[in-house]
C-alpha positions as CSV (number, residue, x, y, z in Angstrom):
1,X,-14.2,55.1,65.4
2,X,-11.3,57.4,64.8
3,X,-8.1,56.7,66.7
4,X,-6.3,59.1,68.8
5,X,-3.4,60.8,66.9
6,X,0.2,59.9,67.7
7,X,1.9,62.1,70.3
8,X,4.3,64.7,68.9
9,X,7.9,64.8,69.9
10,X,7.9,67.7,72.2
11,X,10.7,67.6,74.7
12,X,10.9,70.1,77.6
13,X,13.3,72.9,76.7
14,X,15.3,74.5,79.6
15,X,15.4,78.2,79.9
16,X,18.5,80.2,79.1
17,X,19.0,81.4,82.7
18,X,19.0,77.8,84.0
19,X,22.1,75.9,82.8
20,X,22.0,72.1,82.2
21,X,23.3,70.1,85.1
22,X,26.5,68.2,84.8
23,X,26.3,64.5,84.1
24,X,28.1,61.9,86.2
25,X,30.8,61.4,83.5
26,X,31.4,65.2,83.2
27,X,31.7,65.5,87.0
28,X,34.2,62.6,87.2
29,X,36.1,63.8,84.1
30,X,39.3,66.0,84.9
31,X,38.7,68.1,81.7
32,X,36.9,71.4,82.2
33,X,33.5,71.5,80.7
34,X,32.9,74.4,78.2
35,X,29.7,76.3,78.7
36,X,28.7,78.5,75.7
37,X,26.4,81.5,76.3
38,X,22.8,81.5,74.9
39,X,23.0,77.8,73.9
40,X,21.5,74.9,75.7
41,X,20.5,71.6,74.0
42,X,20.7,67.9,74.8
43,X,22.7,67.3,71.6
44,X,25.2,70.1,72.2
45,X,27.7,68.0,74.1
46,X,31.3,67.4,73.3
47,X,32.4,64.3,71.4
48,X,34.3,63.1,74.3
49,X,31.2,63.2,76.5
50,X,29.0,61.2,74.1
51,X,28.1,57.8,75.6
52,X,28.5,55.8,72.4
53,X,31.8,57.2,71.2
54,X,35.4,56.5,72.4
55,X,37.6,59.3,73.7
56,X,40.0,60.7,71.2
57,X,43.5,61.9,71.6
58,X,43.9,65.5,72.7
59,X,45.6,67.9,70.2
60,X,48.1,69.9,72.1
61,X,49.1,72.1,69.2
62,X,45.9,74.1,69.3
63,X,45.0,76.8,71.7
64,X,41.9,76.6,73.9
65,X,40.2,79.2,71.7
66,X,40.8,77.2,68.6
67,X,39.6,74.1,70.4
68,X,36.5,75.9,71.5
69,X,35.8,77.2,68.0
70,X,36.4,73.7,66.6
71,X,34.1,72.2,69.2
72,X,31.5,74.9,68.5
73,X,31.6,74.2,64.7
74,X,31.3,70.5,65.3
75,X,28.4,71.1,67.8
76,X,26.7,73.4,65.2
77,X,27.2,70.6,62.5
78,X,25.7,68.0,64.9
79,X,22.8,70.4,65.7
80,X,22.2,70.9,61.9
81,X,22.3,67.2,61.3
82,X,20.0,66.7,64.3
83,X,17.5,69.2,62.9
84,X,17.7,67.5,59.6
85,X,17.0,64.2,61.2
86,X,14.1,65.7,63.1
87,X,12.7,67.2,59.9
88,X,12.9,63.8,58.3
89,X,11.3,62.2,61.3
90,X,8.6,64.8,61.2
91,X,8.0,64.2,57.5
92,X,7.9,60.4,58.1
93,X,5.5,60.8,61.0
94,X,3.3,63.1,58.8
95,X,3.3,60.5,56.0
96,X,2.6,57.6,58.4
97,X,-0.1,59.7,60.0
98,X,-1.7,60.5,56.7
99,X,-1.5,56.8,55.7
100,X,-2.9,55.7,59.0
101,X,-5.7,58.3,58.7
102,X,-6.5,57.1,55.2
103,X,-6.6,53.5,56.5
104,X,-8.8,54.5,59.4
105,X,-11.2,56.4,57.1
106,X,-11.4,53.4,54.8
107,X,-12.1,51.1,57.8
108,X,-14.7,53.5,59.1
109,X,-16.4,53.7,55.7
110,X,-16.3,49.9,55.3
111,X,-17.6,49.5,58.9
112,X,-20.4,51.9,58.2
113,X,-21.2,50.1,55.0
114,X,-21.2,46.7,56.8
115,X,-23.3,48.2,59.6
116,X,-25.8,49.5,57.1
117,X,-25.8,46.2,55.3
118,X,-26.4,44.2,58.5
119,X,-29.1,46.7,59.5
120,X,-30.8,46.2,56.2
121,X,-30.4,42.4,56.5
122,X,-31.9,42.4,60.0
123,X,-34.7,44.7,58.9
124,X,-35.5,42.4,56.0
125,X,-35.4,39.4,58.3
126,X,-37.7,41.0,60.8
127,X,-40.1,42.0,58.0
128,X,-40.0,38.5,56.6
129,X,-40.6,37.0,60.0
130,X,-43.5,39.4,60.6
131,X,-44.9,38.6,57.2
132,X,-44.7,34.9,57.9
133,X,-46.3,35.3,61.3
134,X,-49.1,37.5,60.0
135,X,-49.7,35.1,57.2
136,X,-49.9,32.2,59.7
137,X,-52.3,34.2,61.9
138,X,-54.4,35.2,58.9
139,X,-54.6,31.6,57.7
140,X,-55.6,30.5,61.2
141,X,-58.3,33.2,61.3
142,X,-59.5,32.2,57.9
143,X,-59.7,28.6,58.9
144,X,-61.6,29.5,62.1
145,X,-64.0,31.6,60.0
146,X,-64.5,28.7,57.6
147,X,-65.2,26.4,60.6
148,X,-67.6,28.9,62.1
149,X,-69.4,29.2,58.8
150,X,-69.6,25.5,58.4
151,X,-70.9,25.1,61.9
152,X,-73.5,27.8,61.3
153,X,-74.5,26.2,58.0
154,X,-74.8,22.8,59.7
155,X,-76.9,24.3,62.5
156,X,-79.1,26.0,60.0
157,X,-79.6,22.8,58.0
158,X,-80.2,20.8,61.2
159,X,-82.9,23.3,62.3
160,X,-84.5,23.4,58.9
161,X,-84.5,19.6,58.9
162,X,-86.2,19.5,62.3
163,X,-88.7,22.2,61.2
164,X,-89.6,20.3,58.0
165,X,-89.9,17.1,60.0
166,X,-92.2,18.7,62.4
167,X,-94.3,20.1,59.6
168,X,-94.3,16.8,57.9
169,X,-95.4,15.1,61.1
170,X,-98.1,17.6,61.6
171,X,-99.4,17.2,58.1
172,X,-99.1,13.4,58.4
173,X,-101.0,13.5,61.6
174,X,-103.8,15.5,60.0
175,X,-103.8,13.2,57.0
176,X,-103.9,10.1,59.2
177,X,-106.9,11.4,61.1
178,X,-108.6,12.3,57.9
179,X,-107.9,8.8,56.6
180,X,-109.2,7.2,59.8
181,X,-112.4,9.3,59.6
182,X,-112.7,8.2,56.0
183,X,-112.3,4.6,57.0
184,X,-114.9,5.0,59.7
185,X,-117.4,6.1,57.1
186,X,-116.8,3.0,54.9
187,X,-119.2,0.0,55.6
188,X,-118.0,-3.5,54.9
189,X,-114.2,-2.7,54.9
190,X,-113.3,-6.4,55.1
191,X,-115.2,-7.2,51.9
192,X,-113.4,-4.6,49.8
193,X,-110.1,-5.0,48.0
194,X,-107.2,-2.6,48.6
195,X,-108.0,-0.4,45.6
196,X,-111.7,-0.2,46.4
197,X,-111.0,0.7,50.0
198,X,-108.7,3.5,48.8
199,X,-111.4,4.7,46.4
200,X,-114.0,4.8,49.1
201,X,-111.7,6.6,51.5
202,X,-110.8,9.1,48.9
203,X,-114.5,9.7,48.2
204,X,-115.2,10.2,51.9
205,X,-112.2,12.7,52.1
206,X,-113.6,14.6,49.1
207,X,-117.0,14.7,50.8
208,X,-115.4,16.0,54.0
209,X,-113.5,18.7,52.2
210,X,-116.7,19.8,50.4
211,X,-118.5,19.9,53.7
212,X,-115.7,21.9,55.3
213,X,-115.9,24.5,52.4
214,X,-119.7,24.6,52.7
215,X,-119.7,25.0,56.5
216,X,-116.6,27.3,56.7
217,X,-114.6,24.9,58.8
218,X,-110.8,25.1,58.8
219,X,-108.6,22.2,57.8
220,X,-107.5,21.4,61.3
221,X,-108.6,18.9,63.9
222,X,-109.6,21.5,66.5
223,X,-111.8,23.3,64.0
224,X,-113.4,20.0,63.0
225,X,-114.0,19.0,66.6
226,X,-115.4,22.5,67.4
227,X,-117.7,22.3,64.4
228,X,-118.9,18.8,65.5
229,X,-119.7,20.0,69.0
230,X,-121.5,23.1,67.7
231,X,-123.5,20.9,65.4
232,X,-124.3,18.5,68.2
233,X,-125.4,21.4,70.5
234,X,-127.6,22.9,67.7
235,X,-129.3,19.6,66.8
236,X,-132.6,18.9,68.5
237,X,-132.5,16.3,71.3
238,X,-134.1,13.0,70.2
239,X,-137.2,11.9,72.1
240,X,-137.1,8.6,74.1
241,X,-138.7,5.9,72.0
242,X,-141.0,3.2,73.2
243,X,-139.9,-0.4,73.5
244,X,-142.1,-1.4,70.6
245,X,-140.6,1.2,68.3
246,X,-137.1,0.2,69.4
247,X,-137.7,-3.4,68.5
248,X,-139.1,-2.5,65.1
249,X,-136.1,-0.2,64.4
250,X,-133.7,-3.0,65.3
251,X,-135.4,-5.4,63.0
252,X,-135.2,-2.9,60.1
253,X,-131.5,-2.4,60.8
254,X,-130.8,-6.2,60.8
255,X,-132.7,-6.6,57.6
256,X,-130.8,-3.7,56.0
257,X,-127.4,-5.1,57.1
258,X,-128.4,-8.6,55.8
259,X,-129.4,-7.1,52.4
260,X,-126.2,-5.2,52.2
261,X,-124.2,-8.4,52.9
262,X,-126.1,-10.3,50.3
263,X,-125.6,-7.5,47.7
264,X,-121.9,-7.4,48.4
265,X,-121.6,-11.2,48.1
266,X,-123.5,-11.1,44.8
267,X,-121.1,-8.4,43.6
268,X,-118.1,-10.5,44.5
269,X,-119.4,-13.5,42.7
270,X,-120.0,-11.5,39.6
271,X,-116.7,-9.5,39.9
272,X,-115.4,-10.6,36.5
273,X,-118.5,-9.4,34.7
274,X,-118.9,-6.1,36.5
275,X,-115.2,-5.0,36.4
276,X,-115.7,-2.4,33.8
277,X,-118.8,-1.0,35.5
278,X,-117.0,-0.9,38.8
279,X,-114.0,0.9,37.3
280,X,-116.4,3.4,35.6
281,X,-118.2,4.1,38.9
282,X,-115.3,4.4,41.3
283,X,-116.5,7.7,42.7
284,X,-120.0,6.5,43.5
285,X,-121.5,4.9,46.5
286,X,-124.0,2.1,45.8
287,X,-126.9,1.9,48.2
288,X,-128.9,-1.3,48.0
289,X,-132.5,-1.2,49.2
290,X,-133.8,-4.1,51.3
291,X,-135.8,-6.8,49.6
292,X,-139.6,-6.5,49.8
293,X,-140.2,-10.1,50.9
294,X,-139.2,-11.6,54.1
295,X,-137.0,-14.6,54.3
296,X,-137.4,-17.4,56.8
297,X,-135.3,-17.4,59.9
298,X,-133.3,-20.5,58.9
299,X,-132.4,-19.0,55.6
300,X,-131.4,-15.8,57.2
301,X,-129.2,-17.6,59.7
302,X,-127.5,-19.7,57.0
303,X,-126.9,-16.6,54.9
304,X,-125.5,-14.7,57.9
305,X,-123.3,-17.7,58.9
306,X,-122.0,-18.0,55.4
307,X,-121.3,-14.3,55.0
308,X,-119.4,-14.2,58.4
309,X,-117.2,-17.1,57.4
310,X,-116.6,-15.5,54.0
311,X,-115.8,-12.2,55.8
312,X,-113.3,-13.9,58.1
313,X,-111.6,-15.6,55.2
314,X,-111.4,-12.4,53.3
315,X,-110.1,-10.6,56.4
316,X,-107.4,-13.2,56.8
317,X,-106.4,-12.9,53.2
318,X,-106.4,-9.2,53.3
319,X,-104.3,-9.2,56.5
320,X,-101.8,-11.7,55.0
321,X,-101.6,-9.5,51.8
322,X,-101.1,-6.3,53.8
323,X,-98.5,-8.1,56.0
324,X,-96.6,-9.4,53.0
325,X,-96.7,-5.9,51.4
326,X,-95.5,-4.4,54.7
327,X,-92.7,-7.0,54.9
328,X,-91.6,-6.3,51.4
329,X,-91.7,-2.6,52.1
330,X,-89.7,-2.9,55.3
331,X,-87.1,-5.2,53.6
332,X,-86.7,-2.7,50.7
333,X,-86.4,0.2,53.2
334,X,-83.8,-1.8,55.1
335,X,-81.8,-2.5,51.9
336,X,-82.0,1.2,51.0
337,X,-80.9,2.1,54.5
338,X,-78.0,-0.4,54.4
339,X,-76.9,1.0,51.0
340,X,-77.1,4.6,52.4
341,X,-75.1,3.6,55.5
342,X,-72.5,1.9,53.3
343,X,-72.3,5.0,51.0
344,X,-72.0,7.3,54.1
345,X,-69.3,5.0,55.5
346,X,-67.3,5.1,52.3
347,X,-67.8,8.9,52.0
348,X,-66.6,9.3,55.6
349,X,-63.6,7.0,55.0
350,X,-62.7,9.0,51.8
351,X,-63.1,12.3,53.7
352,X,-60.9,11.1,56.5
353,X,-58.3,9.9,54.0
354,X,-58.3,13.2,52.2
355,X,-58.0,15.1,55.5
356,X,-55.1,12.9,56.6
357,X,-53.3,13.5,53.2
358,X,-53.9,17.2,53.5
359,X,-52.7,17.2,57.1
360,X,-49.5,15.3,56.1
361,X,-48.9,17.7,53.2
362,X,-49.3,20.7,55.5
363,X,-46.9,19.1,58.0
364,X,-44.4,18.5,55.3
365,X,-44.7,22.0,54.0
366,X,-44.3,23.5,57.4
367,X,-41.3,21.3,58.2
368,X,-39.6,22.2,54.9
369,X,-40.3,25.9,55.5
370,X,-38.9,25.7,59.0
371,X,-35.8,23.9,57.7
372,X,-35.4,26.5,55.0
373,X,-35.7,29.3,57.6
374,X,-33.2,27.7,60.0
375,X,-30.8,27.1,57.1
376,X,-31.0,30.7,56.0
377,X,-30.7,32.0,59.6
378,X,-27.6,29.8,60.3
379,X,-26.0,30.9,57.0
380,X,-26.6,34.6,57.8
381,X,-25.2,34.1,61.3
382,X,-22.2,32.3,59.9
383,X,-21.6,35.0,57.3
384,X,-21.9,37.7,60.0
385,X,-19.4,36.0,62.2
386,X,-17.0,35.5,59.3
387,X,-17.2,39.2,58.4
388,X,-16.7,40.2,62.0
389,X,-13.6,37.9,62.2
390,X,-12.3,39.5,58.9
391,X,-12.8,43.0,60.5
392,X,-11.0,42.0,63.7
393,X,-8.2,40.5,61.7
394,X,-7.8,43.6,59.5
395,X,-7.8,45.8,62.6
396,X,-5.1,43.6,64.2
397,X,-3.1,43.7,61.0
398,X,-3.3,47.5,60.9
399,X,-2.4,47.7,64.6
400,X,0.6,45.5,64.1
401,X,1.7,47.5,61.1
402,X,1.5,50.7,63.0
403,X,3.4,49.2,66.0
404,X,6.0,47.8,63.6
405,X,6.3,51.2,61.9
406,X,6.7,52.9,65.3
407,X,9.4,50.4,66.4
408,X,11.2,50.8,63.1
409,X,11.1,54.6,63.3
410,X,12.2,54.5,66.9
411,X,15.1,52.1,66.1
412,X,16.3,53.8,63.0
413,X,15.9,57.5,63.9
414,X,15.5,58.2,67.5
415,X,18.1,58.1,70.2
416,X,18.0,55.9,73.2
417,X,16.7,58.7,75.5
418,X,13.9,59.6,73.0
419,X,13.0,55.9,72.8
420,X,12.8,55.7,76.6
421,X,10.6,58.8,76.7
422,X,8.3,57.4,74.0
423,X,8.2,54.1,75.7
424,X,7.3,55.8,79.0
425,X,4.6,57.9,77.3
426,X,3.2,54.9,75.5
427,X,3.1,52.9,78.8
428,X,1.4,55.7,80.6
């Protein structure tokens, strides 16, 4: 900001028609005051009237005209000296004005440079803060997107797991029903070993699948039940049998069951001999015909009693074996589940530990970044205050120099009246 130029020394000049008024000392002085035509100046006073000079002795040898000429010459000399001093004062003022203008221009240039520098610094700080803020927002959005993707992935896996479990349950249900149907078609289940029972069930399932293909029945429970009801409705209704025929049919059925039990007992007794034949004929069903001769009732009762006890014993053995296998399977499954839970627990603990380490690292990084930003901001503010203080100190020094120069010029060059006028103008 440019300063206002110093006021020029322009004193009011009286007109020629208006003479200067007499001062108090001139009025009180007995000597006649000489008034020259066409001349009026504050410096054109006699030496005797000057306030700072002592009165000199009057020369009585000179005439008044000679005295007037001498006074005029001395007045002209004083006027010339006064004009010389005014010229010197003007030159000094011009020099000081040029020096002050140069200093002011330098200060303005330096102030503009500092203002531009501070503006660039503030702009860079604002851009840096915006960049940090946008980076922080971008990282938060990226983490939110990662969380959403992870949640969607978990939901997808969870739904797929439920869908696969439902499909597995449906297939298992169908398989269980098939196995149950295959078990219903096996006679003498308690007399068979586990492998033989599985072989018979597999054979029955194969027969059922062949029947389904032949009859065009789908591989579902509803299709099978529909086909059975259709077959039942299409079959002819049996005629009611007489009591005599019913008794004969029951006797034939009892004889057939007894013959089957005897044949199974005979096969069990000769199991070691017929092992190769049984292994070779695993896919075949052996049908034993009844014996042509009839046994007595006592023999049949003894055979039936023995076969029932044997069946109970085999059933108990089979039940114990199945129970032991199930116990072993459950124990192994429990061990596997415990190991899996322990592995999951360790993985969860490791994951939590890693997350805690990452969180602590992020907190430390954020704290160090915040401290760095605070330190940079405080340093920038401190430098700005220091530069402002330097500017204020320089301006005060320049102002003091100008004031000292003014005082020096006023003391050395100007008269008391001019100093009072300048002081009055400066105060106003």
